[in-house]
Residue, then its C-alpha position, 0 to 999 in steps of 0.5 A: m464737645s460739651e462745655p461747662f454750663f451754669d444752672s440758671d435755676a440754682v440759687s447759688a452760682r455752683r458750677v456744673w461740669a460736663v463729664g468729659p471736661l470733668m475727667r480731663a480736670i481730674a486727670d490734670t490734677l492727678s498729673a500735677r499732684f502725683n506724676p511721675v509715680a512708682v507703685r509696688g504691687e502684685i500683677s493680676g489679670f495680665s494680658r497682651a493684645a495683638s497690638g503688643h500693648c499689655y494690660f493688667s492690674l496691680k493690687d495689694d491687700t487694700g486696693q488695686v489700680r488698672c495699668a497699661l503698658f504700651r508696646r514700646s515700653a513692653e519691648q524693653l522688658s527683661f522678663a516675662p510678667r505673669d500673674g501673682q508676680v510682685v513688681e515695681a512699676q514707674g509711670k504716670l497716673d491718668v484717667y481714661g475718659p471713655r470709661g472714667d477709669l483711673q489707670l497707671i500708664v507704665d513706663s518701666l516695670k521690674p520685679a520687686g527687689q530685683g534692683a539690688l540683685f541686678e546691680e550685684f549681677l552687673r558688678l560680678k559680670a564686669r569683674l569676671e569679664a575683666e579676667g577674660l572668662f567671657d572672651a570669645a577666643r576661649k570658646r570651643v566649637l561643638p563636636p559635629q558627632p558627639r559620642s555621648i551627651g551629658v546633662v546637668t540639671s534637676l531630676g524633677a525639672a521639666a527642662l530634663r524632660d524637654v532635653i530627653t525628648a529632643l535627644r530621643r527624637r534627633v539622636p536616639h542612638l547616642p547615650v545620655v548621662v544625667y548628672p543630677a543637681a538642684v537648680q534653685g535654692a541655697q544648696a543649688p550652687a554647691e550641688l551644680c559644682a559637684a555635678l560638673q566636677t563629676a562629669y569632668r572626672r568621668h570625661e577625663e577617665t573614660g571619655e564620657s560626655a563629649v559635650l555637656l548641657l547645663v539646663r534649667g527652665g525659666g523663672s525670675l532673677e531670684d529663681l535663676w540666681s544659682f547660675n550667677d554664682e561665682t564659684l559655679v561660673r569658674t567651674v564651668a570655665r574649667a570644663p574639659m569638654p564644650v559646655v552648652c548653657g540653656v537656662g531660662h527663656e530666650t530673654d533670661f541671661t545668667l553669668a553661666d550663659f556668658v562663660a559657656d562655650l555656647r548659649a541656647p535660648t531654651p533647654t530644648a534648643a540646647a539639646e538641638l544644638c549639640a544633637p543634629a537630627r538623625e534623619a539629616r545625618l542619614g541623608e548626608l551619609v546616603y549622599l556621600s556614599e553615592r558621591l563616593a561610588e561615582a568618584a570611584y567608578g569615574a577614577i577607574d574609568q579614567r585609569a582604564q582609558r589611560l592604560d589603553r592609551l599607554g598600551q597603544r603607544l608602547g606597542r608602536p614606538s615607530g609611530r611615536l618617533h614619527e609624531s615627534r619628527q612631525r612636531l619638530m618640523g612643525l616647530q622649525h617651520r613656525l620659527q622660520s615664519g616667525l622670524l621672517l614676519a618679525a623682520q618684515r614688521q620691524q622694517s615696515r615700522l622703520l619706514s613709517l618712522q622715517t616718513a613721520l619724522p620730518q613732519a613731526l619736526r616741522r610741527a614741533q618747530d611751528q609750535h615752538s615758534g608760535r609759543l615764542q611769538r606769544l611770549e614776546a607779545a606778552l613781554g612787550l605788554l609788560d614794558p614800563r616804557l609803554v606806561l611812561e608814554r601815557g604821561y607817567a614818570f618813574l621817580t628814584d632817589a640818589q641811590g637809584q631806589a624807587l619812590t612809591r609813596a610821598a612819605q619816602a621823600r624829604a624837603g630838599q632831597a634830590l630826585r630823578a624822574t624818568l620820562a618816556d624820552g629822557e630823565l629830569g633832575l628834581t628837588v623836593d620843595s615840601 
């Protein structure tokens, strides 16, 4: 790595930088002056590398800056960035030395203006959740074989084409009813509610639409805001049939997703969830038909064999009587043998106990005698006379209370000392 050097031929002592240290110095200056920094601009040239890192530029009418969004931060995004989208980026300015480019290392990215909408989204979500509209207990299971499927979406939406294509591929025999409504704009919530009410009324009158799909393609938070409308959410909650919500892409969430009986990541997935593949159902029918035939033939064979056995037994009652007599004799023999064997076992056990009893008594006596001797020896070790034999004395006052400390005695007090061979009367001098 080159170090800064001085031009000895220069008249002044002006410093001449090597390129690498100059770039680092500029990066340090930018970091101290600006970081952390928040930038608002339009995404341009967005690309995602195989490593998961994202690269793009933020621009406006007067300039642009290169940006790098590394994989760990990119995985935290709640939306899919795209060219032309206006966003707010927070990060740190840096200089990429190998190219000498100024770049913004982005730590977080969000659509411009999303903050207020997202806060409103969270407030409304918390309030509706507290009312129990999102409880799992109220979710219904989709019918395994719906007789008809309803779709609430815009007639010109790509989501409708995706749903129809998936349903024609999987369940071409099922009728599909479309309840048109705008899915974006100020009029969208009212039209969506009206379409849902129409579907509910027809379902209750004629049984139309055993399951209802509420679908729309992807977009920004603003594009999908109609599906966060409180009136729409409450209308979905009143549905008399199960509702599958497939709004946006897999990373998009709306309040309609939370209140629906089932959320699908895409409109196509919503269609697939409520419409099992026709080939799979036909295969199940063939399998069940074969099993039914096997079970029917097996039951017929079993009944035929039982009928044959009953016919044989009914035709020869004497044989049945003979079998019963033989069985009774066998049981009588087993009873006698069992009683004799049980008596022999009890007698043998009694003899064994008679032989073992004296030995057990002797062992118990020996054990108790040994234990008594050990206890006697241990008790002897605790005899205070053994301590007195070693030259110690036991002091008591006139009341027979033991003295263990000098502070318990007073001058002129009469004491008694017990020695190994007798007692002495003592008087305390001091």
